[in-house]
C-alpha positions in Angstrom: -39.4 -10.2 -0.2 -35.8 -8.5 -0.1 -36.0 -5.1 -1.6 -32.3 -3.7 -2.5 -31.3 -0.3 -3.8 -28.1 0.8 -5.8 -26.4 3.5 -6.6 -22.9 4.5 -8.1 -22.0 7.8 -7.0 -19.1 10.4 -8.2 -16.5 10.0 -11.1 -17.1 7.1 -12.8 -14.7 3.7 -13.5 -14.3 0.7 -15.2 -15.7 -1.8 -13.0 -18.5 -0.3 -11.7 -21.2 -2.6 -13.4 -18.7 -6.0 -12.8 -19.6 -5.0 -8.6 -23.2 -4.8 -8.9 -23.2 -7.8 -11.2 -21.2 -9.7 -8.0 -24.1 -8.2 -5.6 -27.1 -8.8 -7.6 -26.0 -12.4 -8.6 -24.8 -13.5 -5.0 -28.0 -12.0 -3.9 -29.9 -14.5 -6.3 -28.6 -17.6 -5.7 -28.3 -17.1 -1.8 -32.0 -16.5 -0.7 -35.1 -17.8 -1.1 -36.8 -14.7 -0.5 -38.2 -12.7 -3.8 -35.8 -9.9 -4.5 -36.9 -6.4 -6.1 -33.6 -4.4 -7.4 -33.9 -0.5 -7.7 -31.3 1.3 -9.5 -31.0 4.9 -8.6 -30.0 7.0 -11.5 -27.3 9.4 -11.7 -26.2 8.5 -7.9 -27.2 10.6 -4.9 -29.4 12.4 -7.0 -31.7 9.3 -7.9 -31.9 8.9 -4.4 -32.9 12.5 -3.9 -35.4 12.7 -6.4 -36.7 9.4 -6.5 -35.3 8.4 -10.1 -35.0 4.7 -10.6 -35.3 2.0 -12.6 -36.3 -1.5 -11.3 -34.1 -3.9 -12.7 -34.1 -8.0 -13.1 -30.5 -9.6 -13.1 -31.1 -10.4 -16.8 -30.4 -6.1 -17.0 -26.6 -7.1 -15.6 -26.2 -10.0 -18.4 -23.0 -9.2 -19.7 -21.8 -6.2 -17.4 -19.1 -8.3 -16.3 -16.7 -6.5 -19.0 -18.8 -3.4 -19.7 -17.2 0.2 -18.0 -18.9 3.1 -16.9 -22.1 2.9 -15.0 -25.4 1.4 -16.5 -27.0 3.9 -13.9 -25.6 7.2 -14.8 -23.7 9.2 -11.9 -22.8 12.5 -10.5 -21.4 14.5 -7.9 -23.4 15.7 -4.7 -20.7 17.2 -2.5 -20.8 16.2 1.0 -19.9 19.9 2.3 -23.4 20.8 0.7 -25.4 18.0 1.9 -26.9 20.0 4.2 -27.6 22.9 1.8 -31.0 22.7 0.0 -30.7 21.5 -3.7 -31.5 25.0 -6.2 -35.3 23.9 -6.4 -35.4 24.0 -2.4 -35.2 20.2 -2.0 -33.3 19.3 1.6 -31.5 16.2 0.8 -31.0 14.4 3.4 -34.5 13.9 4.5 -35.9 13.5 0.9 -33.1 10.5 0.7 -34.5 9.0 3.6 -38.4 9.1 2.8 -37.3 7.5 -0.8 -35.7 4.8 0.8 -38.8 4.6 3.5 -41.0 5.0 0.4 -39.4 1.7 -1.2 -39.1 -0.3 1.6 -35.5 -0.8 1.1 -33.9 -3.7 3.1 -30.2 -2.3 1.7 -29.0 0.8 -0.3 -25.8 -0.2 -1.9 -23.2 2.4 -2.4 -20.6 2.4 -4.8 -18.4 5.5 -4.3 -15.0 7.2 -3.5 -14.2 9.5 -0.3 -16.6 12.1 -0.4 -19.6 9.5 -1.6 -18.6 7.3 1.5 -19.1 10.3 4.1 -22.3 10.7 2.7 -23.1 7.1 3.1 -21.8 7.1 6.6 -24.3 10.0 7.3 -27.3 8.3 6.1 -26.5 5.3 7.9 -26.0 7.6 11.0 -29.8 8.6 10.1 -30.9 5.3 10.6 -31.0 3.7 6.5 -29.1 0.4 6.0 -26.4 1.2 3.7 -23.4 -1.0 3.0 -20.4 1.1 0.8 -18.1 -0.7 -1.5 -14.6 1.2 -2.6 -14.9 2.6 -6.5 -11.9 5.0 -7.4 -9.3 5.0 -10.0 -7.1 7.0 -7.6 -6.9 4.0 -5.2 -7.0 6.6 -3.0 -10.0 5.1 -0.2 -8.8 4.8 3.4 -8.9 1.3 5.0 -8.5 -0.6 2.1 -5.3 -1.6 -0.1 -7.4 -1.9 -3.2 -10.2 0.0 -5.1 -11.6 -1.0 -7.9 -11.3 1.0 -11.0 -7.7 1.5 -10.5 -5.6 -1.2 -12.0 -7.8 -0.7 -15.4 -6.7 3.2 -14.8 -3.0 2.1 -14.2 -3.3 -0.2 -17.3 -4.5 2.8 -19.4 -1.9 5.4 -18.2 1.1 2.6 -19.1 -0.3 2.1 -22.5 0.1 5.9 -23.1 3.7 6.1 -21.7 4.5 3.0 -23.7 2.9 4.4 -26.5 4.4 8.1 -26.2 8.2 6.4 -25.9 8.3 5.6 -29.7 7.3 8.7 -31.0 10.0 10.4 -28.3 12.5 8.5 -29.5 11.4 9.6 -33.0 12.5 12.6 -32.7 14.1 13.1 -29.2 12.1 14.7 -27.7 10.9 15.4 -24.0 7.8 14.5 -23.0 5.8 15.3 -19.6 2.6 13.4 -19.7 -0.2 14.1 -17.1 -1.6 11.2 -15.2 -4.9 11.4 -12.8 -3.9 12.6 -9.0 -4.8 15.3 -7.5 -4.3 14.8 -4.1 -2.6 11.3 -3.9 -0.6 9.8 -6.7 -1.5 5.7 -6.8 -1.8 5.9 -10.8 1.3 8.3 -11.9 3.7 6.3 -9.4 2.3 2.9 -10.4 1.9 3.6 -14.3 5.5 5.7 -14.0 7.3 2.5 -12.8 5.6 0.2 -15.3 6.3 2.5 -18.2 10.2 3.4 -17.2 9.4 6.7 -16.3 12.7 8.9 -15.7 11.1 11.3 -13.2 7.5 10.6 -11.3 6.0 14.0 -9.8 3.4 13.0 -6.9 1.2 15.4 -4.4 3.2 13.4 -1.6 6.7 14.2 -2.6 7.1 18.4 -3.4 10.1 18.3 -5.9 12.8 20.8 -7.0 13.0 21.6 -10.8 16.8 21.7 -10.2 16.5 17.8 -9.4 14.0 17.4 -12.6 16.4 19.4 -14.9 19.2 17.2 -12.9 17.5 14.0 -13.8 17.0 14.8 -17.6 20.5 15.9 -18.1 21.8 12.5 -16.9 19.3 10.8 -18.9 21.1 12.3 -21.8 24.7 11.6 -20.2 24.3 7.9 -20.3 22.8 8.3 -24.2 19.3 8.3 -23.5 17.5 10.1 -26.9 14.2 11.2 -25.0 13.1 11.3 -21.4 9.6 10.6 -20.3 8.8 13.0 -17.3 5.1 11.8 -15.2 3.1 14.2 -13.3 0.5 14.0 -11.5 -2.0 16.7 -11.9 -1.8 18.1 -8.2 2.0 17.5 -8.2 3.3 20.5 -6.0 6.8 22.3 -6.2 8.9 22.4 -2.5 8.0 26.3 -2.9 4.7 25.9 -3.5 3.9 23.3 -0.4 5.6 25.7 1.9 2.9 28.4 1.2 -0.9 28.7 3.5 -2.9 27.1 2.0 -5.1 29.9 0.7 -1.9 31.3 -1.0 -1.4 27.8 -3.0 -5.2 28.4 -3.9 -4.7 31.6 -5.1 -1.8 30.7 -7.4 -3.8 27.5 -8.9 -6.2 29.7 -9.6 -4.5 32.3 -11.5 -2.4 29.9 -13.4 -2.6 30.9 -17.1 -2.0 27.2 -18.6 -3.9 24.7 -18.1 -2.3 22.6 -15.8 1.3 22.3 -13.5 2.4 19.9 -16.4 2.4 22.8 -18.6 4.5 25.1 -16.5 7.2 22.3 -15.7 7.2 21.4 -19.7 7.8 25.4 -20.0 10.6 25.5 -17.8 12.2 22.0 -18.8 12.3 23.7 -22.2 14.2 26.6 -21.3 16.3 25.3 -18.7 17.6 22.6 -21.3 16.9 23.7 -25.1 15.2 20.1 -25.3 12.4 19.6 -27.8 9.6 19.5 -25.1 6.2 18.3 -25.4 2.7 17.4 -23.2 0.3 14.8 -23.6 -2.9 14.4 -21.3 -4.9 11.3 -21.7 -7.6 12.3 -19.3 -11.0 10.9 -19.5 -9.2 7.9 -21.7 -7.9 6.6 -17.9 -11.7 6.0 -16.3 -12.6 4.7 -19.9 -13.1 1.0 -21.5 -13.4 -2.2 -20.2 -12.2 -3.5 -17.5 -9.3 -5.4 -17.1 -8.8 -8.6 -15.7 -7.9 -7.6 -11.9 -10.3 -5.0 -11.7 -13.3 -7.5 -12.8 -11.7 -10.2 -10.0 -11.6 -7.8 -7.3 -15.2 -6.2 -8.0 -16.8 -9.6 -8.2 -14.8 -10.1 -4.5 -16.6 -6.9 -3.6 -19.9 -7.3 -4.4 -19.8 -10.8 -3.2 -19.1 -9.7 0.2 -21.2 -7.1 0.3 -24.4 -9.5 -0.5 -23.4 -11.9 1.8 -23.5 -8.7 4.6 -26.6 -7.5 3.3 -27.7 -11.3 4.0 -26.2 -11.3 7.1 -27.8 -8.2 8.4 -24.2 -6.7 8.9 -25.0 -3.1 7.5 -23.1 0.4 8.1 -19.7 -0.7 6.4 -17.4 -0.7 3.6 -16.2 -3.4 2.0 -12.5 -3.7 1.9 -9.1 -5.5 0.8 -6.8 -5.7 3.5 -3.5 -7.8 3.1 -5.0 -9.9 0.1 -8.2 -11.1 2.7 -11.9 -9.6 1.9 -13.3 -7.7 4.6 -15.7 -5.1 6.5 -14.7 -2.0 8.0 -17.4 0.3 9.8 -17.9 3.4 7.9 -17.5 5.9 10.3 -13.8 4.8 10.6 -13.2 5.3 6.8 -15.5 7.8 5.8 -13.6 10.6 3.8 -10.4 9.8 4.7 -7.9 9.3 2.0 -5.3 6.9 1.8 -1.9 9.1 0.4 1.2 7.3 -0.9 4.2 7.1 1.4 7.2 9.1 0.3 9.3 6.4 2.3 7.0 3.3 0.8 8.2 0.1 -0.8 8.0 1.0 -4.1 8.9 4.8 -4.2 12.4 3.1 -2.3 12.8 0.6 -5.6 11.7 3.0 -8.0 14.4 5.4 -6.7 17.3 2.1 -6.7 16.1 1.8 -10.6 17.6 5.4 -10.6 13.7 7.0 -11.2 13.6 10.5 -9.7 11.0 11.8 -7.9 12.4 15.6 -7.9 13.2 15.5 -3.9 17.0 14.9 -4.5 
């Protein structure tokens, strides 16, 4: 008998179901053992409170193209892992108890950086855990790609494409806020794919003078409109130089919904242009996974299942240089993969004339 557990933790994305399908199909096709599948509901909360559903392979029919997660998800912050729940339940002991009571042979955890830290903690506590790199932000350390990223980038790119027609019609400057709180992979890729004039990401602090120059140059060159892609975590050079405590106070005191609105207001004041803000928001997490995500999610599921069947645990599935591989959880847990300000795509974007507000 082989007993496996599945849970999806943290923010949702488009290819979670496709990944679980890959795990289950591979296991079912490559073992003669009877298999029991337990799906924990709403992430680690399901493991903490023993809320689960017993699944069969038929439950994963149609999952390849279905977005979101059939198990539900939630956030269980790692920094609060040793803080009891509101009802007094101690998280880690409860998860260990429920894992052992179900006699699980392996727990597959689909999650991002914080979720991977928790997975590593459970592995250190003696549980057989395999993590799979889920996040639209593509910021999980140790892997070149995460599932959810290409689908989110596609949504963001379509948003830029759609806004261009109305921006052109009215001769407006559009500030488009793209998801990316700490890292700017989606704004970078969507901005290049969508032909943005300015891309502002957290890793490259900007100066408004440079943003204004880019807009004015666009107008001087005959451009009727301008597209400014702004990561939700974009930061100015002045703000980047602040102590973290002071910057957090500044953000907390912000009256407008986000930095995109502050940038839009300053552009309007300094250029006398008509400026609008567009925020695709959670649409970037929604809808069907694109083809690339379906393929990569399936590869992750297959490799995770292979690792389980060969008794390899305490790992995260990754892709490096186009090859699927396994990396120790302890080496990657909780680390972020940032955009390199001197990286190839940034350099190429600048050669195209795209401004990052830094020069």
